[in-house]
N, C-alpha and C positions, 0 to 999 in steps of 0.2 A: 901631195899625198892625201888620200881620202881620209876623212874623219872617221875614227872608229866609233861604232855605236853598240852600246850594251843595253839590252832590255832586261830588266831584273824583275823578280817576283812573279814569274810565269807559273801558272798552276793548272792549265788545261791544254789538251792536245791541240785544239784549234788556235789558241793564242800563240803557242810555240810555232805552229805551222805558218801562221801569218807573219810572225817576227822573222823567221828564217827566209821565207819567200820574199819579204819586203827588203831584205838585205842587211839584217842585223849581223854584226861581226861576233858578238858575244851574247849569250843568253844566261840568265841567272835563276837559280832555284834557291829558295830561302829555307834553311834548316834551323830557324829560330822560332820556337813555339809561340812566343808572344806576338809575333808579327801576323797581321791579317793575310800575309802572303805565304805563310808556312805551308810546306808540303811534307808529307811522310816520305820515308825512303822508298817505299813501294811505288808511290805516285811519281816521284822524281825519276826512278829507274825507267818507268814507262815513257816519260816525257823525254828524258835524255837519249833513250834508245831510238827515238824516231828521228834524231838529228843526224844528218850526214854531211860530208864535206868538211870545210875548214872552220865552221862555226865553233867557237870556244864555249864549251859547257862548263859553267861556273857554279860552284857551290858556296853560298854565303853562310858562314858560321860565326858564332859569337862566343868567344871564350870557351870553346868546346874542348873536352878532354880528349886524350889520345884514343880512348875506348870509343867515344862517340864518333870521332872522325873515322876510325877504322870501320865502324859499323856502316857509316854512310858509304865509304869507298868500296866496301865489300859488295854493296848492292847497286850503287849508282856509278855509271861510267862518267867521270868528270875529267876535265882537262886543266882546271884552275881552281884553287881554293881562295876565296875572298875572306880575309880576316877582318871582321867588322866590330870587334870588341876592344878590349884593353890589352890585347896581346903585346908583350914587350918584344924588343928586337931579338932577344935570346929565344923567346917562345916561337917567334916567326921562323927563325933559323931552324929550330928543332922540328917544327911541323914540315918545313920544306925538305929537310933531310930525311926525316923518318918515313914520310909518305911519298917521297920522290916525285913530287908535283910542284909546278910553279905556284907561287903565292902572290896575292895582291893585298896590300895592307891599306885599309881605309883609315884616313886620318881626319878628325873633325876640325873644321876651321871656322873661327870667328874673328880672329885678328892676325896680324902679320907674325906675331911670335909663335903661333900655332904651326906655321910652316917649317920652322927650324927643327921640329921633331923629325922631319923626314931624313935629316942627316944621319940619325941613328940607325935608320933602316936601309940605307942605300945598298949595302953589301949583302943584305939577307933577304930581300924581296925582289920579285921580277916586275912588279907594277905597283903604282900607287893609285888610290882613289881619294881625291880630295872632296869631302862632303861637308855640308853645313853642320855645325855643332848643334846637336838636338836641343830643343827647349828644355828648361829645367823640369817641366811637368811631363816630358816624354817618357814612355816606358820601353822605348827601343832606340838603338843608336843610329838608325837610318830610316829612310822611307817616310820622313815626316813632312814632306812638301815644303821645306824651308830653304831659302836661298842664303848665300852669303855674299860679301863684297867681292865681286870677281876681279876688281882691280888689284887685289892682293896677289893674284897669280902672275901679274905682268913681269915682275922682277925675279921670279923664281929661277934658280940655276940648277937644273937637274937633268941628268942624262937618262934616268930610268923612265920608261913610258908611264904616262899617267892619264887618268880620266877625270873629268869634272862631273860632280853630282850635286844634288841638293835643289829641289824645287824647280827643276827644268821642265818646261812645257813647250808646246808647239809655238806659243806666242813669244817666248823669251829666249829660245835656244840660239837664234841667229845672233842676238846681242851678246849672249853669254860667250859664244865662241869668239866673237870679234874682240870683246874686252879682255877675256882671260888668255886668249891665245891657245886654248886647249886643242889637242889633236884627237881627243876622244871624249865622249859623253856617256853618262850612265843615268838612266831614269827608270822610275817605277810608277810612282803616284801620278806622274804627268800624263800617263796614257791609261788612266783608270776612270771608270764611271762611278765607282764607289771603292772604298778601301779594299784592296785585294781582288777587285773585279776588273780585269783588263778590257779595254774598249778596242776592238780589233781595227776599227776605222782610225782611231787616234794613233795606233801603232804605225799603220801605213803612212798616215799623214806626217807623223813626226819624223820617221826615217826619210821620207821624201824631202821634208823641209831641211834636214841636216845635209842631205846630198846636194841640195840646191844652193847652199851657202858658198 
């Protein structure tokens, strides 16, 4: 089975086009104002509307209120909501039911005990994203170009589809896939020339590298 690839934090028409043409399975738009990858609803609407086919249009939100989510979805055609904050299982279930969209819960990982949290979400989310726990000095929950110990994923027993994230790059993704056993990867900073600035050549090269593993 082909490895799923998600390119997150896209903010320009050309970067979206490159990601889709290169073969990304999912693309992500960030609705978290403190992120250098933040896009407005209007911009996200234009970007999401140019995507055709089976590419999953994903909206990354962080502890958003129902009003904020509704405003996004009223303007932006999305296929998946990525919950990247401290949303509880109950909150994840509420969002999934209220907005009738599949949800992906991001869980921060630094040690084996962090993976046990997934048990609480198994019945209320459609996907997981296992990301590196942010540094204490970080002002955002993801996109910090930090990796975690991929061997922690080797013994995880989970039927829910999941993606690996956290500091993935062209240089380390093959090793990350081999060690973790991941069937999907998500990256943002690893294909940037500066925070929030996507490098279209890196996007193409990264997707090619994953497909070659």
